[in-house]
Backbone as a ProteinNet text record, in pm:
[ID]
protein_1_A
[PRIMARY]
MSIVEPNQSIGLTTISRTVASLAVSVVHTLERAVVGEDRMRTARGNAWEAVCADRARADRRAELDRLVAELAAARAAARRQQEQREHQPVA
[TERTIARY]
-3420.6	-3482.3	-3448.9	-3405.7	-3368.7	-3483.2	-3492.6	-3596.1	-3526.6	-3570.5	-3513.3	-3590.7	-3517.4	-3582.6	-3611.3	-3727.3	-3759.1	-3682.8	-3646.3	-3575.4	-3432.4	-3349.6	-3210	-3134.1	-3037.3	-2958.3	-2853.9	-2809.1	-2706.8	-2572.3	-2501.4	-2372.3	-2258.4	-2139.1	-2018.5	-1998.4	-2032.4	-2016.5	-2107.8	-2228.7	-2323.4	-2275.1	-2221.4	-2170.3	-2050.5	-1961.4	-1843.1	-1883	-1980.4	-2025.8	-2089.6	-2164.6	-2228.9	-2125.4	-2026.4	-1920.3	-1842.2	-1809.6	-1736.7	-1818.9	-1947.6	-2034.3	-2040.7	-2052.3	-2055.6	-1921.7	-1811.3	-1678.5	-1662	-1705.9	-1696.3	-1781	-1897.6	-1986	-1922.5	-1861.1	-1796.2	-1679.4	-1596.8	-1481.7	-1529.5	-1633.2	-1686.6	-1737.2	-1810.9	-1863.3	-1749.5	-1651.3	-1536.4	-1458	-1439.1	-1367.3	-1442.8	-1573.5	-1653.5	-1637.1	-1637	-1627.7	-1489.2	-1384.4	-1248	-1203.6	-1224.6	-1174.2	-1268.8	-1397	-1495.9	-1550.5	-1667	-1734.9	-1654.4	-1590.3	-1520.6	-1394.2	-1336.1	-1208	-1221.8	-1343.4	-1366.7	-1306.5	-1246.5	-1192.7	-1307.9	-1307.9	-1411.5	-1345.1	-1423.5	-1370	-1320.9	-1395.3	-1354.4	-1222.9	-1211.5	-1087.5	-970.2	-993.1	-886.6	-843.9	-942	-910.1	-829.8	-868.3	-795.5	-652.5	-635.1	-499.9	-416.9	-478.8	-407.1	-367.2	-456.6	-425.1	-308.7	-313.6	-204.7	-72.4	-77.2	44.8	100	11.9	56.7	121.4	60.9	117.9	254.3	266.6	394.8	501.7	465.5	561.4	601.9	505.8	537.2	629.2	606.3	693.9	835.4	847.3	981	1050.3	973.8	1030.9	1077.9	999	1038	1164	1172.3	1291.8	1414.2	1398.7	1509.7	1551.6	1453.9	1485.9	1562	1522.1	1590.6	1734.9	1754.9	1890.6	1977.5	1921.6	1997.7	2035.1	1942.7	1972.4	2082.8	2079.4	2185.1	2319.9	2321.6	2447.2	2500.3	2412.9	2455.6	2511.8	2446.7	2495.6	2630.9	2647.8	2775.4	2885.7	2853.2	2952.3	2991.5	2893.8	2923.3	3009.8	2981.7	3061.1	3204.1	3220.6	3354.6	3430.1	3360	3423.8	3468.4	3385.4	3423.4	3545.8	3550.2	3665.6	3792.2	3780.2	3894.9	3944.4	3851.9	3890	3956.2	3907.4	3968.5	4110	4134.2	4270	4363	4312.7	4398	4434.9	4350.4	4373.8	4442.9	4477.3	4547.9	4693.9	4746.9	4886.5	4980.7	5089.3	5188.7	5281.5	5305.8	5388.9	5530.5
-3701	-3585.7	-3586.2	-3473.6	-3468.3	-3411.3	-3460.4	-3412.6	-3338.4	-3215.9	-3134.8	-3163.2	-3203	-3229.9	-3099.3	-3079.4	-2955.2	-2939.2	-3046.8	-3040.9	-3088.1	-3003	-3040.1	-3022.6	-3108.2	-3098.1	-2987.6	-2936.1	-2831.4	-2897.6	-2850.1	-2907.8	-2829.7	-2881.5	-2818	-2679.3	-2664	-2534.1	-2429.8	-2467.9	-2374.7	-2330	-2422.2	-2389.1	-2294.8	-2323.5	-2238.3	-2097.2	-2085.2	-1952.9	-1877.2	-1949	-1885.5	-1836.6	-1918.6	-1880.5	-1760.5	-1763.1	-1651.6	-1523.3	-1533.5	-1416.3	-1358.4	-1444.3	-1398.5	-1335	-1392.9	-1338.2	-1198.9	-1181.5	-1049.8	-948.9	-990.4	-900.9	-859.7	-954.3	-924	-828.4	-853.5	-767.1	-626.5	-617.8	-487.5	-410.2	-477.3	-412.9	-372	-457.5	-427.7	-308.1	-303.6	-190.5	-60	-63.1	56.4	102.2	8.3	42.6	96.6	37.5	76	201.4	204.4	313.5	432	404.9	512.3	526.8	584.6	598.8	682.2	788.2	880	820	723.3	668.1	529.5	487.9	355.7	353	241.1	225.2	196.2	267.2	248	225.5	181.8	163.1	296	402.4	534.7	577.1	554.6	589.1	507.1	378.2	291.9	337.2	374.4	420.6	550.1	641.6	768.1	744.9	653.9	620.9	562.6	480.7	422.8	531.3	626.7	737.9	819.6	849.3	926.6	851.1	720.3	639.6	638	627.7	630.7	764.4	872	1004.9	1019.9	969.9	978.8	897.6	777.1	696.4	767.8	828.9	901.3	1019.4	1089.2	1200.4	1152.1	1042.2	987.8	941.7	879.3	833.5	951.6	1058.8	1177.8	1241	1245.4	1300	1215.6	1083.3	994.9	1012.8	1025.1	1048.9	1180.2	1283.5	1412.8	1399.9	1327.8	1309.8	1230.7	1127.9	1048.5	1134.3	1218.3	1306.7	1405.3	1460	1552	1482.3	1361	1285.7	1254	1217.2	1186.9	1311.8	1426.3	1551.5	1588.6	1572.8	1605.3	1512.5	1385.2	1290.4	1324.6	1362.1	1400.3	1525.7	1622.9	1745.4	1714.2	1626.8	1589	1516.8	1434.6	1362.9	1462.1	1562.2	1663.2	1741.3	1777.8	1851.3	1766.2	1637.7	1548.1	1536.6	1526.8	1517	1645.2	1760.6	1888.5	1897.4	1853.3	1857.4	1764.4	1651.1	1554.7	1603.7	1684.2	1728.8	1864.4	1923.9	2052.2	2027.6	2115.4	2098.3	2131.8	2060.7	2083	2193.6	2293	2406.6	2388.5
-1117.6	-1057	-908.8	-856.2	-715.5	-634.1	-516.2	-425	-312	-283.8	-177.7	-50.6	50.9	179.2	250.9	304.8	374	504.8	569.7	698	679.4	618	597.8	727.9	750.4	873.2	858.5	970.7	971.2	949.1	847.8	814.6	877.5	857.9	911.9	851.1	724.8	659.1	720.3	750.2	810.5	947.1	1022.9	1156.6	1144.6	1050.2	1031.7	992.4	902.9	861.6	977.9	1058.5	1173.1	1273.5	1301.3	1395	1340.7	1211.1	1150.8	1156.7	1129.2	1134.9	1276.3	1374.6	1513.6	1553.2	1507.8	1539.8	1480.1	1357.2	1292.8	1368.7	1409.6	1484.5	1617.1	1686.5	1814.5	1794.1	1692.7	1665.5	1629.3	1548.8	1509.4	1631.4	1717.4	1838.5	1931.4	1946	2031.2	1976.8	1846	1786.3	1811.6	1797.8	1824.9	1968.6	2060.4	2202.5	2237.4	2181.8	2217.5	2142.6	2013.7	1930.6	1929.4	1927.6	1920.4	1780	1770.7	1641.8	1542.2	1590.2	1500.3	1440.2	1508.1	1462.2	1402.2	1374.7	1314.5	1174	1139.9	1005.1	910.3	799.6	699.1	564.8	468.5	333.5	277.1	303.8	255.6	321.2	451.9	521.4	471.8	449.3	396.9	257.8	174.8	39.5	44.9	133.3	144.6	193.2	288.6	335	221.3	137.3	23.8	-75.8	-100.5	-191.4	-135.6	-7.2	55.6	49.2	73.1	65.9	-76.4	-177.1	-316.3	-350	-303	-328.9	-262.6	-140.3	-69.1	-142.3	-190.7	-266.4	-394.8	-463.2	-586.7	-558.3	-447.8	-410.7	-382.7	-308.5	-279.2	-407.1	-496.9	-623.1	-706.6	-711.4	-787.1	-727.8	-595.3	-528.9	-562.1	-560.4	-593.4	-739.3	-829.6	-970.3	-988.1	-913.4	-921.1	-873.6	-762.6	-710.6	-807.5	-868.5	-965.8	-1085.4	-1131.5	-1244.1	-1208.2	-1086.6	-1042.2	-1036.7	-984.3	-977.4	-1116.5	-1207.4	-1344.4	-1411	-1389.3	-1447.7	-1389.1	-1259.3	-1194.9	-1246.2	-1264.7	-1314.7	-1458.7	-1540	-1678.7	-1682.7	-1595.6	-1590.3	-1547.5	-1450.8	-1405.2	-1516.5	-1591.9	-1702.5	-1810.5	-1839.9	-1939.8	-1894.5	-1767	-1715.2	-1725.1	-1695.4	-1702.3	-1845.8	-1940.7	-2081.6	-2129.8	-2082.6	-2122.4	-2068.9	-1946.9	-1890.6	-1965.8	-2008.6	-2080.5	-2218.4	-2283.4	-2420.8	-2429	-2317.4	-2321.5	-2360.2	-2446.9	-2487.6	-2371.2	-2367.5	-2262.9	-2310.3	-2227.7	-2268.5	-2229.5
[MASK]
+++++++++++++++++++++++++++++++++++++++++++++++++++++++++++++++++++++++++++++++++++++++++++

């Protein structure tokens, strides 16, 4: 059976957590002061930026797919023309 001491000493982990918490608080306050309330980064803002980035990537991918399809069609047309010239009878 373990006995919990009421006066536990502060360990290294507790100190690290306290320092990290204070650092986050300072950075948050500094960001508010420098950037301003309206331009603060939020989870909603980060999510919206991610959605916009995904949409932009999808648009670029669709454009690239369209260009590849056009190139493939042009190459197939050129190949057909070459085959037609090769199979024409010589007069």
